[in-house]
PyMOL CGO cylinders between C-alpha atoms (Angstrom):
from pymol import cmd
from pymol.cgo import CYLINDER

trace = [
    CYLINDER, 164.62, 35.06, -1.43, 165.29, 34.65, 1.57, 0.3, 1, 1, 1, 1, 1, 1,
    CYLINDER, 165.29, 34.65, 1.57, 162.50, 37.17, 4.24, 0.3, 1, 1, 1, 1, 1, 1,
    CYLINDER, 162.50, 37.17, 4.24, 162.75, 38.15, 7.28, 0.3, 1, 1, 1, 1, 1, 1,
    CYLINDER, 162.75, 38.15, 7.28, 159.44, 38.15, 9.89, 0.3, 1, 1, 1, 1, 1, 1,
    CYLINDER, 159.44, 38.15, 9.89, 158.88, 41.19, 11.21, 0.3, 1, 1, 1, 1, 1, 1,
    CYLINDER, 158.88, 41.19, 11.21, 156.16, 41.59, 14.41, 0.3, 1, 1, 1, 1, 1, 1,
    CYLINDER, 156.16, 41.59, 14.41, 153.70, 42.18, 12.11, 0.3, 1, 1, 1, 1, 1, 1,
    CYLINDER, 153.70, 42.18, 12.11, 152.02, 38.76, 11.68, 0.3, 1, 1, 1, 1, 1, 1,
    CYLINDER, 152.02, 38.76, 11.68, 151.12, 39.34, 8.09, 0.3, 1, 1, 1, 1, 1, 1,
    CYLINDER, 151.12, 39.34, 8.09, 153.93, 40.73, 6.98, 0.3, 1, 1, 1, 1, 1, 1,
    CYLINDER, 153.93, 40.73, 6.98, 158.24, 39.76, 5.94, 0.3, 1, 1, 1, 1, 1, 1,
    CYLINDER, 158.24, 39.76, 5.94, 160.91, 42.01, 4.62, 0.3, 1, 1, 1, 1, 1, 1,
    CYLINDER, 160.91, 42.01, 4.62, 162.77, 40.37, 1.78, 0.3, 1, 1, 1, 1, 1, 1,
    CYLINDER, 162.77, 40.37, 1.78, 166.84, 40.89, 1.76, 0.3, 1, 1, 1, 1, 1, 1,
    CYLINDER, 166.84, 40.89, 1.76, 166.23, 43.97, -0.30, 0.3, 1, 1, 1, 1, 1, 1,
    CYLINDER, 166.23, 43.97, -0.30, 164.47, 45.42, 2.90, 0.3, 1, 1, 1, 1, 1, 1,
    CYLINDER, 164.47, 45.42, 2.90, 160.85, 45.31, 0.52, 0.3, 1, 1, 1, 1, 1, 1,
    CYLINDER, 160.85, 45.31, 0.52, 157.70, 44.12, 2.82, 0.3, 1, 1, 1, 1, 1, 1,
    CYLINDER, 157.70, 44.12, 2.82, 155.88, 41.97, 0.91, 0.3, 1, 1, 1, 1, 1, 1,
    CYLINDER, 155.88, 41.97, 0.91, 152.47, 39.97, 2.21, 0.3, 1, 1, 1, 1, 1, 1,
    CYLINDER, 152.47, 39.97, 2.21, 153.74, 37.00, 3.73, 0.3, 1, 1, 1, 1, 1, 1,
    CYLINDER, 153.74, 37.00, 3.73, 152.82, 33.76, 1.22, 0.3, 1, 1, 1, 1, 1, 1,
    CYLINDER, 152.82, 33.76, 1.22, 152.84, 36.41, -1.60, 0.3, 1, 1, 1, 1, 1, 1,
    CYLINDER, 152.84, 36.41, -1.60, 154.33, 38.04, -3.86, 0.3, 1, 1, 1, 1, 1, 1,
    CYLINDER, 154.33, 38.04, -3.86, 152.12, 41.43, -3.16, 0.3, 1, 1, 1, 1, 1, 1,
    CYLINDER, 152.12, 41.43, -3.16, 154.35, 44.11, -1.61, 0.3, 1, 1, 1, 1, 1, 1,
    CYLINDER, 154.35, 44.11, -1.61, 152.96, 45.90, 0.91, 0.3, 1, 1, 1, 1, 1, 1,
    CYLINDER, 152.96, 45.90, 0.91, 153.36, 49.26, -1.17, 0.3, 1, 1, 1, 1, 1, 1,
    CYLINDER, 153.36, 49.26, -1.17, 150.63, 48.15, -3.56, 0.3, 1, 1, 1, 1, 1, 1,
    CYLINDER, 150.63, 48.15, -3.56, 148.47, 47.92, -2.00, 0.3, 1, 1, 1, 1, 1, 1,
    CYLINDER, 148.47, 47.92, -2.00, 149.49, 51.50, 0.14, 0.3, 1, 1, 1, 1, 1, 1,
    CYLINDER, 149.49, 51.50, 0.14, 149.18, 52.58, -3.32, 0.3, 1, 1, 1, 1, 1, 1,
    CYLINDER, 149.18, 52.58, -3.32, 145.88, 51.63, -4.51, 0.3, 1, 1, 1, 1, 1, 1,
    CYLINDER, 145.88, 51.63, -4.51, 144.19, 52.32, -1.04, 0.3, 1, 1, 1, 1, 1, 1,
    CYLINDER, 144.19, 52.32, -1.04, 145.54, 55.93, -1.87, 0.3, 1, 1, 1, 1, 1, 1,
    CYLINDER, 145.54, 55.93, -1.87, 144.58, 56.24, -5.77, 0.3, 1, 1, 1, 1, 1, 1,
    CYLINDER, 144.58, 56.24, -5.77, 141.38, 55.04, -5.57, 0.3, 1, 1, 1, 1, 1, 1,
    CYLINDER, 141.38, 55.04, -5.57, 140.43, 55.22, -2.30, 0.3, 1, 1, 1, 1, 1, 1,
    CYLINDER, 140.43, 55.22, -2.30, 139.45, 51.88, -1.17, 0.3, 1, 1, 1, 1, 1, 1,
    CYLINDER, 139.45, 51.88, -1.17, 138.71, 50.65, 2.10, 0.3, 1, 1, 1, 1, 1, 1,
    CYLINDER, 138.71, 50.65, 2.10, 140.47, 47.36, 3.11, 0.3, 1, 1, 1, 1, 1, 1,
    CYLINDER, 140.47, 47.36, 3.11, 137.03, 45.57, 1.99, 0.3, 1, 1, 1, 1, 1, 1,
    CYLINDER, 137.03, 45.57, 1.99, 137.19, 47.05, -1.13, 0.3, 1, 1, 1, 1, 1, 1,
    CYLINDER, 137.19, 47.05, -1.13, 140.77, 45.76, -1.30, 0.3, 1, 1, 1, 1, 1, 1,
    CYLINDER, 140.77, 45.76, -1.30, 139.84, 42.59, -0.38, 0.3, 1, 1, 1, 1, 1, 1,
    CYLINDER, 139.84, 42.59, -0.38, 137.64, 42.59, -3.22, 0.3, 1, 1, 1, 1, 1, 1,
    CYLINDER, 137.64, 42.59, -3.22, 140.16, 43.61, -5.72, 0.3, 1, 1, 1, 1, 1, 1,
    CYLINDER, 140.16, 43.61, -5.72, 142.18, 40.93, -4.34, 0.3, 1, 1, 1, 1, 1, 1,
    CYLINDER, 142.18, 40.93, -4.34, 140.09, 37.52, -2.71, 0.3, 1, 1, 1, 1, 1, 1,
    CYLINDER, 140.09, 37.52, -2.71, 143.56, 35.52, -2.13, 0.3, 1, 1, 1, 1, 1, 1,
    CYLINDER, 143.56, 35.52, -2.13, 144.80, 38.12, 0.31, 0.3, 1, 1, 1, 1, 1, 1,
    CYLINDER, 144.80, 38.12, 0.31, 142.57, 37.57, 3.98, 0.3, 1, 1, 1, 1, 1, 1,
    CYLINDER, 142.57, 37.57, 3.98, 141.11, 41.53, 6.02, 0.3, 1, 1, 1, 1, 1, 1,
    CYLINDER, 141.11, 41.53, 6.02, 144.12, 40.03, 8.58, 0.3, 1, 1, 1, 1, 1, 1,
    CYLINDER, 144.12, 40.03, 8.58, 146.96, 40.33, 5.67, 0.3, 1, 1, 1, 1, 1, 1,
    CYLINDER, 146.96, 40.33, 5.67, 145.48, 43.51, 4.11, 0.3, 1, 1, 1, 1, 1, 1,
    CYLINDER, 145.48, 43.51, 4.11, 145.05, 44.81, 7.60, 0.3, 1, 1, 1, 1, 1, 1,
    CYLINDER, 145.05, 44.81, 7.60, 148.20, 44.03, 8.47, 0.3, 1, 1, 1, 1, 1, 1,
    CYLINDER, 148.20, 44.03, 8.47, 150.12, 45.55, 5.51, 0.3, 1, 1, 1, 1, 1, 1,
    CYLINDER, 150.12, 45.55, 5.51, 148.05, 49.30, 6.38, 0.3, 1, 1, 1, 1, 1, 1,
    CYLINDER, 148.05, 49.30, 6.38, 148.89, 48.94, 9.91, 0.3, 1, 1, 1, 1, 1, 1,
    CYLINDER, 148.89, 48.94, 9.91, 153.26, 48.13, 8.63, 0.3, 1, 1, 1, 1, 1, 1,
    CYLINDER, 153.26, 48.13, 8.63, 152.74, 50.88, 6.21, 0.3, 1, 1, 1, 1, 1, 1,
    CYLINDER, 152.74, 50.88, 6.21, 150.90, 53.82, 9.41, 0.3, 1, 1, 1, 1, 1, 1,
    CYLINDER, 150.90, 53.82, 9.41, 154.51, 52.60, 10.93, 0.3, 1, 1, 1, 1, 1, 1,
    CYLINDER, 154.51, 52.60, 10.93, 156.42, 52.59, 8.47, 0.3, 1, 1, 1, 1, 1, 1,
    CYLINDER, 156.42, 52.59, 8.47, 154.65, 55.40, 6.65, 0.3, 1, 1, 1, 1, 1, 1,
    CYLINDER, 154.65, 55.40, 6.65, 158.16, 57.80, 6.03, 0.3, 1, 1, 1, 1, 1, 1,
    CYLINDER, 158.16, 57.80, 6.03, 160.32, 55.12, 4.36, 0.3, 1, 1, 1, 1, 1, 1,
    CYLINDER, 160.32, 55.12, 4.36, 156.88, 53.52, 2.67, 0.3, 1, 1, 1, 1, 1, 1,
    CYLINDER, 156.88, 53.52, 2.67, 156.35, 57.15, 0.74, 0.3, 1, 1, 1, 1, 1, 1,
    CYLINDER, 156.35, 57.15, 0.74, 160.07, 57.55, 0.28, 0.3, 1, 1, 1, 1, 1, 1,
    CYLINDER, 160.07, 57.55, 0.28, 160.01, 54.29, -1.70, 0.3, 1, 1, 1, 1, 1, 1,
    CYLINDER, 160.01, 54.29, -1.70, 156.73, 54.42, -3.25, 0.3, 1, 1, 1, 1, 1, 1,
    CYLINDER, 156.73, 54.42, -3.25, 158.09, 57.89, -4.91, 0.3, 1, 1, 1, 1, 1, 1,
    CYLINDER, 158.09, 57.89, -4.91, 161.39, 56.38, -6.21, 0.3, 1, 1, 1, 1, 1, 1,
    CYLINDER, 161.39, 56.38, -6.21, 159.29, 54.22, -8.27, 0.3, 1, 1, 1, 1, 1, 1,
    CYLINDER, 159.29, 54.22, -8.27, 157.10, 56.96, -9.84, 0.3, 1, 1, 1, 1, 1, 1,
    CYLINDER, 157.10, 56.96, -9.84, 160.09, 58.90, -10.53, 0.3, 1, 1, 1, 1, 1, 1,
    CYLINDER, 160.09, 58.90, -10.53, 161.76, 55.44, -11.84, 0.3, 1, 1, 1, 1, 1, 1,
    CYLINDER, 161.76, 55.44, -11.84, 158.93, 54.74, -13.85, 0.3, 1, 1, 1, 1, 1, 1,
    CYLINDER, 158.93, 54.74, -13.85, 158.30, 58.43, -15.57, 0.3, 1, 1, 1, 1, 1, 1,
    CYLINDER, 158.30, 58.43, -15.57, 162.50, 57.90, -16.44, 0.3, 1, 1, 1, 1, 1, 1,
    CYLINDER, 162.50, 57.90, -16.44, 161.80, 54.95, -17.93, 0.3, 1, 1, 1, 1, 1, 1,
    CYLINDER, 161.80, 54.95, -17.93, 158.94, 55.74, -19.72, 0.3, 1, 1, 1, 1, 1, 1,
    CYLINDER, 158.94, 55.74, -19.72, 160.19, 59.01, -21.52, 0.3, 1, 1, 1, 1, 1, 1,
    CYLINDER, 160.19, 59.01, -21.52, 163.93, 57.16, -22.14, 0.3, 1, 1, 1, 1, 1, 1,
    CYLINDER, 163.93, 57.16, -22.14, 162.23, 54.14, -23.92, 0.3, 1, 1, 1, 1, 1, 1,
    CYLINDER, 162.23, 54.14, -23.92, 162.02, 54.62, -27.31, 0.3, 1, 1, 1, 1, 1, 1,
    CYLINDER, 162.02, 54.62, -27.31, 158.02, 54.37, -29.55, 0.3, 1, 1, 1, 1, 1, 1,
    CYLINDER, 158.02, 54.37, -29.55, 157.92, 50.77, -30.43, 0.3, 1, 1, 1, 1, 1, 1,
    CYLINDER, 157.92, 50.77, -30.43, 156.80, 50.08, -33.88, 0.3, 1, 1, 1, 1, 1, 1,
    CYLINDER, 156.80, 50.08, -33.88, 153.09, 49.86, -33.47, 0.3, 1, 1, 1, 1, 1, 1,
    CYLINDER, 153.09, 49.86, -33.47, 152.97, 53.18, -31.62, 0.3, 1, 1, 1, 1, 1, 1,
    CYLINDER, 152.97, 53.18, -31.62, 155.35, 54.31, -34.79, 0.3, 1, 1, 1, 1, 1, 1,
    CYLINDER, 155.35, 54.31, -34.79, 152.60, 52.80, -37.34, 0.3, 1, 1, 1, 1, 1, 1,
    CYLINDER, 152.60, 52.80, -37.34, 149.66, 53.84, -35.55, 0.3, 1, 1, 1, 1, 1, 1,
    CYLINDER, 149.66, 53.84, -35.55, 150.77, 57.65, -35.43, 0.3, 1, 1, 1, 1, 1, 1,
    CYLINDER, 150.77, 57.65, -35.43, 151.85, 57.81, -39.08, 0.3, 1, 1, 1, 1, 1, 1,
    CYLINDER, 151.85, 57.81, -39.08, 148.58, 56.62, -39.29, 0.3, 1, 1, 1, 1, 1, 1,
    CYLINDER, 148.58, 56.62, -39.29, 146.99, 59.22, -37.33, 0.3, 1, 1, 1, 1, 1, 1,
    CYLINDER, 146.99, 59.22, -37.33, 145.50, 56.64, -34.82, 0.3, 1, 1, 1, 1, 1, 1,
    CYLINDER, 145.50, 56.64, -34.82, 147.47, 57.79, -31.56, 0.3, 1, 1, 1, 1, 1, 1,
]
cmd.load_cgo(trace, "trace")
C-alpha cells in the first residue's frame, strides 16, 4: 500500500485518500468514531488501544480537526453503506433457525 506523508507526524494517507496512523492499519476515522460514540478522551483511547502512543492519537485527532468536513462526509458514507448492506443481505441460516424457534 503506497502511503503519502502529511504535515502531521503520525498520519499518512493511502492511495485512496484515507488517512491512517502511520505504521498501523488504524484509520483516523476509527478513532474519531470511538471518541464521538463513547465520549473517550485521548487518554481513554490510549487505554483501549495500548499499541498506539498518545502522540499518534493526538496527531490523528489534530488531523481530524483540520479536515473535519471531509472526514465527517466519509463517516456518513460509511454508515450509509453499512446500513444498506445490513438491509440488503439475507438472514443467515443460523438466524433463520433461531427465529423459527422464537429465540431471535
